[in-house]
C-alpha positions as CSV (number, residue, x, y, z in Angstrom):
1,M,-5.8,-48.6,32.3
2,Q,-4.6,-46.7,29.2
3,G,-3.8,-43.4,31.0
4,R,-1.3,-45.5,33.3
5,Q,0.1,-47.1,30.0
6,L,1.3,-43.6,29.4
7,G,3.2,-43.4,32.4
8,R,2.4,-41.0,35.2
9,V,3.4,-38.0,33.3
10,A,1.9,-35.1,35.5
11,L,-0.3,-32.6,33.9
12,R,1.1,-29.5,35.6
13,F,-0.4,-26.0,35.1
14,L,2.0,-23.0,35.6
15,V,-0.3,-20.1,35.5
16,L,2.1,-17.0,35.1
17,L,1.8,-13.2,34.2
18,A,3.5,-13.2,30.8
19,L,4.5,-10.3,28.8
20,V,2.6,-11.2,25.4
21,A,1.2,-8.0,24.1
22,P,3.1,-8.0,21.0
23,A,1.7,-11.4,20.4
24,S,-1.9,-10.3,20.9
25,A,-1.6,-7.6,18.4
26,V,-0.9,-10.4,15.5
27,A,-3.1,-12.9,16.3
28,H,-4.8,-14.3,13.1
29,H,-7.6,-16.6,14.3
30,S,-8.8,-14.9,16.7
31,P,-7.6,-16.9,19.9
32,A,-8.2,-14.1,22.0
33,G,-12.2,-14.9,22.4
34,R,-11.0,-18.6,23.4
35,F,-7.5,-18.0,25.1
36,D,-6.1,-16.0,28.0
37,S,-3.1,-14.3,26.4
38,A,-2.0,-12.8,29.6
39,S,-1.2,-16.3,31.2
40,V,1.1,-19.2,30.4
41,M,0.3,-23.0,31.2
42,E,2.4,-26.1,30.8
43,A,1.6,-29.7,30.4
44,E,3.5,-32.9,29.6
45,G,2.4,-35.9,27.6
46,V,2.3,-37.9,24.2
47,V,1.4,-36.4,20.8
48,T,-1.5,-38.5,19.4
49,A,-2.4,-36.6,16.3
50,V,-0.8,-33.6,14.1
51,H,-2.9,-31.8,11.4
52,W,-0.6,-29.5,9.7
53,R,-3.2,-27.3,7.8
54,S,-4.5,-23.7,7.8
55,P,-5.9,-21.7,9.5
56,H,-3.8,-23.3,12.2
57,V,-1.7,-26.4,13.1
58,E,-3.6,-28.6,15.6
59,L,-2.0,-31.4,17.9
60,T,-3.6,-33.7,20.4
61,L,-1.8,-34.3,23.5
62,D,-2.8,-37.3,26.0
63,T,-1.7,-36.7,29.4
64,V,-2.2,-38.3,32.6
65,D,-3.6,-36.5,35.9
66,D,-2.7,-37.3,39.5
67,D,-5.4,-39.7,39.5
68,G,-3.8,-41.9,36.8
69,L,-6.6,-40.9,34.3
70,R,-6.0,-39.9,31.0
71,V,-6.9,-36.5,30.2
72,T,-6.6,-35.3,26.3
73,W,-5.8,-32.0,25.3
74,H,-6.4,-30.1,21.9
75,L,-3.5,-27.6,20.9
76,E,-3.3,-25.1,18.3
77,G,-0.6,-23.1,16.6
78,A,0.2,-20.8,13.7
79,A,-0.9,-21.3,10.3
80,P,1.7,-23.6,8.3
81,A,2.8,-20.8,6.1
82,T,3.9,-18.7,9.3
83,L,5.8,-21.9,10.7
84,A,7.4,-22.8,7.5
85,R,8.9,-19.1,7.2
86,A,10.3,-19.8,10.8
87,G,11.8,-23.1,9.7
88,L,9.3,-25.7,10.8
89,R,8.0,-28.5,8.6
90,A,5.5,-30.7,9.1
91,D,7.3,-33.7,10.1
92,T,9.0,-31.7,12.9
93,I,6.5,-33.2,15.4
94,K,5.6,-36.7,15.2
95,V,2.7,-38.8,16.6
96,G,4.1,-40.6,19.5
97,D,6.5,-38.0,20.7
98,R,6.7,-37.4,24.4
99,V,6.6,-33.4,24.8
100,R,6.5,-30.7,26.9
101,V,4.3,-27.9,25.9
102,A,3.4,-24.2,27.0
103,G,0.7,-22.1,25.7
104,W,-2.1,-19.5,26.5
105,P,-4.9,-21.6,28.4
106,P,-8.3,-21.5,27.5
107,V,-10.9,-19.0,29.0
108,T,-13.3,-21.8,29.4
109,Q,-13.2,-25.3,31.0
110,K,-12.3,-26.8,27.4
111,K,-9.2,-28.9,27.4
112,E,-7.5,-26.6,25.0
113,M,-4.3,-24.6,24.6
114,F,-2.8,-21.9,22.0
115,L,0.8,-23.1,21.5
116,Q,3.7,-21.2,22.5
117,N,6.4,-23.7,22.9
118,I,7.1,-27.5,22.4
119,L,10.2,-29.3,24.0
120,L,10.8,-32.6,21.9
121,P,12.2,-35.7,23.3
122,T,15.6,-34.8,21.9
123,G,15.9,-31.9,24.0
124,T,15.4,-29.5,21.2
125,E,12.6,-26.6,21.7
126,L,10.3,-25.4,18.8
127,L,8.9,-21.9,19.0
128,L,5.4,-22.0,18.0
129,W,4.4,-18.5,18.0
130,V,5.8,-15.1,16.6
131,S,6.6,-13.6,20.2
132,A,7.4,-16.8,21.9
133,K,10.7,-16.8,23.8
134,P,13.0,-20.1,24.4
135,R,11.5,-21.5,27.7
136,W,13.4,-24.5,28.7
137,S,16.3,-25.1,26.1
138,K,19.2,-23.3,24.4
139,E,18.8,-25.5,21.5
140,Q,16.0,-24.0,19.3
141,A,15.0,-25.6,15.8
142,N,13.5,-22.5,14.5
143,D,13.0,-18.7,15.3
144,F,10.8,-16.0,13.8
145,A,13.5,-13.2,13.0
146,F,11.7,-12.2,10.1
147,W,8.8,-10.9,12.2
148,R,11.3,-8.7,14.2
149,Q,12.7,-6.8,11.5
150,T,12.6,-2.7,11.9
151,E,13.7,-1.8,8.4
152,G,12.5,-3.0,4.8
153,D,14.5,-3.3,1.7
154,S,14.7,-0.1,-0.4
155,S,16.2,-1.6,-3.6
156,R,12.9,-1.0,-5.5
157,P,11.4,2.5,-5.0
158,E,10.0,2.4,-8.5
159,L,7.4,-0.2,-7.4
160,G,5.6,2.3,-5.3
161,L,2.3,0.8,-3.5
162,F,2.4,-2.2,-6.0
163,R,4.3,-5.0,-4.2
164,V,4.1,-7.5,-1.5
165,W,4.3,-5.9,2.0
166,S,4.8,-8.1,5.2
167,S,4.0,-7.5,8.9
168,S,6.7,-7.1,11.9
169,I,5.8,-7.3,15.5
170,A,8.6,-4.4,16.0
171,L,6.4,-1.9,14.0
172,K,3.4,-0.1,15.3
173,G,0.3,-2.3,15.6
174,L,-3.1,-1.5,14.6
175,F,-5.9,-2.5,16.7
176,G,-4.7,-4.6,19.4
177,L,-6.1,-7.4,21.4
178,K,-5.1,-6.6,25.2
179,A,-7.8,-7.6,27.9
180,N,-8.9,-4.0,28.6
181,E,-8.7,-2.8,25.0
182,A,-12.0,-1.2,25.0
183,D,-10.7,1.2,27.6
184,N,-8.5,2.8,24.7
185,Y,-11.7,3.6,22.5
186,P,-14.2,6.4,23.0
187,L,-17.4,3.9,23.1
188,T,-20.7,4.6,23.6
189,Q,-22.8,2.9,26.4
190,A,-24.1,0.4,24.1
191,A,-20.8,-0.3,22.8
192,R,-19.4,-0.9,26.3
193,D,-22.3,-3.5,26.9
194,A,-21.5,-5.3,23.9
195,V,-17.9,-5.6,25.0
196,E,-18.9,-6.9,28.1
197,R,-21.2,-9.6,26.4
198,F,-18.4,-10.5,24.1
199,K,-15.9,-11.1,27.0
200,R,-18.4,-13.3,28.9
201,G,-19.4,-15.4,26.1
202,G,-15.6,-16.2,24.9
203,T,-16.8,-15.3,21.6
204,N,-14.3,-16.6,18.7
205,L,-14.6,-14.4,15.6
206,A,-13.6,-17.4,13.4
207,T,-16.8,-19.4,13.6
208,R,-17.6,-19.1,9.8
209,G,-15.1,-22.2,8.7
210,C,-12.8,-20.7,5.9
211,V,-14.9,-17.8,5.2
212,P,-12.6,-14.5,5.4
213,K,-13.4,-12.0,8.0
214,G,-15.1,-8.6,7.3
215,M,-13.5,-5.1,7.4
216,P,-11.6,-3.5,9.1
217,V,-10.9,-7.0,11.3
218,M,-9.4,-8.6,7.9
219,M,-6.6,-5.8,7.9
220,E,-5.3,-7.1,11.2
221,Q,-4.0,-10.6,9.4
222,P,-0.3,-10.9,10.1
223,Y,0.5,-12.5,6.8
224,P,2.0,-10.7,3.6
225,L,-0.3,-8.9,1.3
226,E,-0.1,-7.5,-2.2
227,F,-1.6,-4.6,-4.2
228,V,-2.1,-5.4,-7.7
229,R,-3.6,-3.3,-10.6
230,E,-6.6,-5.1,-12.1
231,G,-8.0,-2.9,-14.9
232,K,-9.3,0.2,-13.6
233,D,-9.1,-1.0,-10.2
234,I,-6.7,-2.2,-7.4
235,A,-6.9,-5.1,-5.6
236,I,-5.4,-6.4,-2.2
237,H,-4.5,-10.1,-2.3
238,M,-4.1,-11.3,1.4
239,E,-2.8,-14.4,2.5
240,E,-5.3,-15.2,5.1
241,Y,-8.0,-17.2,3.7
242,D,-6.7,-16.2,0.4
243,A,-8.8,-13.0,0.7
244,V,-9.1,-10.2,-2.1
245,R,-10.4,-6.8,-1.2
246,R,-11.1,-5.0,-4.6
247,I,-10.7,-1.0,-4.6
248,H,-12.9,0.8,-7.2
249,M,-11.0,3.6,-8.6
250,D,-13.6,4.7,-11.0
251,R,-16.1,5.5,-8.6
252,T,-16.7,8.3,-5.5
253,A,-19.7,6.2,-4.0
254,P,-20.9,2.7,-4.2
255,P,-23.8,2.0,-6.8
256,T,-27.2,2.4,-5.2
257,D,-28.3,-1.0,-5.4
258,V,-25.2,-2.5,-3.6
259,K,-26.1,-4.5,-0.7
260,P,-23.9,-4.6,2.6
261,S,-21.4,-7.3,2.9
262,P,-18.5,-8.2,5.2
263,V,-16.0,-6.4,3.3
264,G,-18.0,-3.7,2.2
265,Y,-17.8,-1.5,-0.7
266,S,-14.3,0.4,-1.5
267,V,-13.9,3.4,-3.6
268,G,-10.3,4.8,-3.9
269,H,-8.5,7.9,-5.1
270,W,-5.0,9.0,-5.1
271,E,-3.4,11.9,-3.3
272,G,0.2,12.1,-4.5
273,D,1.7,8.7,-3.9
274,T,-1.1,7.8,-0.9
275,L,-4.0,5.8,-1.8
276,V,-7.1,6.8,-0.1
277,V,-10.0,4.2,0.3
278,T,-13.5,4.8,1.8
279,T,-15.4,1.7,2.7
280,T,-19.0,1.7,3.5
281,R,-21.8,-0.8,3.4
282,I,-20.1,-3.1,5.9
283,D,-22.0,-5.9,7.3
284,W,-19.7,-7.4,9.7
285,P,-20.5,-7.0,13.6
286,W,-17.1,-6.2,15.0
287,F,-14.6,-3.5,14.6
288,N,-11.8,-5.5,16.2
289,Q,-11.1,-9.0,17.7
290,S,-11.6,-7.7,21.3
291,G,-15.3,-7.3,20.7
292,I,-16.1,-3.9,20.0
293,P,-19.2,-3.8,17.8
294,Q,-19.6,-2.2,14.5
295,S,-22.9,-1.1,12.7
296,V,-23.6,-1.1,9.2
297,D,-23.5,2.7,9.3
298,A,-19.9,2.7,9.8
299,V,-17.8,4.6,7.4
300,L,-13.7,3.7,7.3
301,T,-11.3,5.7,5.5
302,E,-7.9,4.3,4.8
303,R,-4.6,5.7,3.7
304,F,-1.9,3.7,2.2
305,T,1.4,5.7,2.0
306,P,4.6,3.8,0.8
307,A,7.9,5.6,1.6
308,A,9.8,7.3,-1.0
309,D,12.4,4.4,-1.2
310,G,9.7,1.6,-1.2
311,S,11.0,0.0,2.1
312,R,7.8,0.7,4.2
313,L,4.2,1.4,4.0
314,T,2.3,3.3,6.4
315,Y,-1.3,2.5,7.0
316,E,-3.8,4.8,8.8
317,L,-7.4,4.0,9.5
318,K,-10.4,6.5,10.4
319,A,-13.5,4.8,11.6
320,V,-16.5,6.9,12.0
321,D,-19.8,4.8,13.6
322,P,-21.8,7.1,16.1
323,A,-23.7,3.8,17.2
324,N,-20.3,2.7,18.8
325,F,-18.0,5.6,18.9
326,T,-18.6,9.0,20.6
327,E,-16.0,10.5,18.1
328,P,-13.8,9.2,15.3
329,V,-11.2,6.7,15.9
330,M,-7.9,6.7,14.5
331,R,-5.6,3.7,14.1
332,G,-2.5,2.7,12.3
333,K,-0.2,0.2,11.4
334,Q,3.1,-0.4,9.0
335,W,4.6,-2.9,7.0
336,L,8.0,-3.8,5.5
337,Y,8.9,-4.7,1.9
338,L,10.9,-7.9,2.4
339,P,11.7,-9.4,-1.2
340,N,11.9,-12.9,-0.1
341,L,8.5,-12.9,1.3
342,K,5.4,-13.5,-0.8
343,V,1.7,-14.1,-0.4
344,E,1.5,-17.8,0.0
345,P,-1.5,-20.0,-0.6
346,Y,-3.5,-20.4,2.7
347,N,-5.5,-23.5,1.6
348,C,-8.0,-23.3,4.5
349,D,-9.2,-26.6,5.6
350,A,-12.7,-26.0,6.7
351,A,-12.4,-28.9,9.2
352,S,-9.5,-27.0,10.8
353,A,-11.5,-23.8,11.1
354,E,-14.3,-25.0,13.2
């Protein structure tokens, strides 16, 4: 039996309470709907496939259960650009490697896991997610130090808003993905019912192949983003899905013939050094990745304020949506200016995005 040829490598589940709230806050491809970020499981086996592609790196792992039967697991990790910034390359993990892995278990019966750690045959441990901590070995091949910075570079204040901004898990988060996140929002009863249906269904927001997410969920993306002047308008270039948001600076409202779309229609103006953006006509059904719904009548007002020295960007979001919120909702986030980081091509692979 092929499973026995792999050796009786026990598939072991260690479901532990884990302090993973910071990781939840930066989940990029909606693992929240499919994986339990409050638990960790382990498995051991042989790597049978490695796909180093966006939106997430994928591995398959053949294990053997207590009855000697082969069990194949599908493992997902962060995007290649994120792992590259942390010092991992496509050849770090090889087919045929016998490894030990740890990650978030599935919320369904599917044999899948969102990777946090991999222990290689050499005894070297790989960290696969931004908040993952060493689990088995003192020898790590990589780290996500750039994700934990608390201070940005202040050498280019003259750039103002127009530069590349980078996320850090050490800074204030935005929407959050905690299991009971809905408790932090003033939801209508209809919205609470929708959140419960979302949880039961294990919904995955990333079910549209390589199509970018809509507003405001797309602003959760943890990769670098860049503000660029394009004629009279301002464009926000995002690494995730190579998405671009356009801010119309010569209007105070959308044209009457503009149809709703996932990103909506954004108009902007300056208040001193703060870019104020109002977005309407949004046809995207979720306010966040925890399943809070959003109606097409939602009005989002964003404020982007760079620090005087250019080291940090403060972001404030006000959401008004009477169908789902009993009062306006305020959320925020901060980015840092890290000159060595740039917006990399995402090169999403549709086969990986399904």
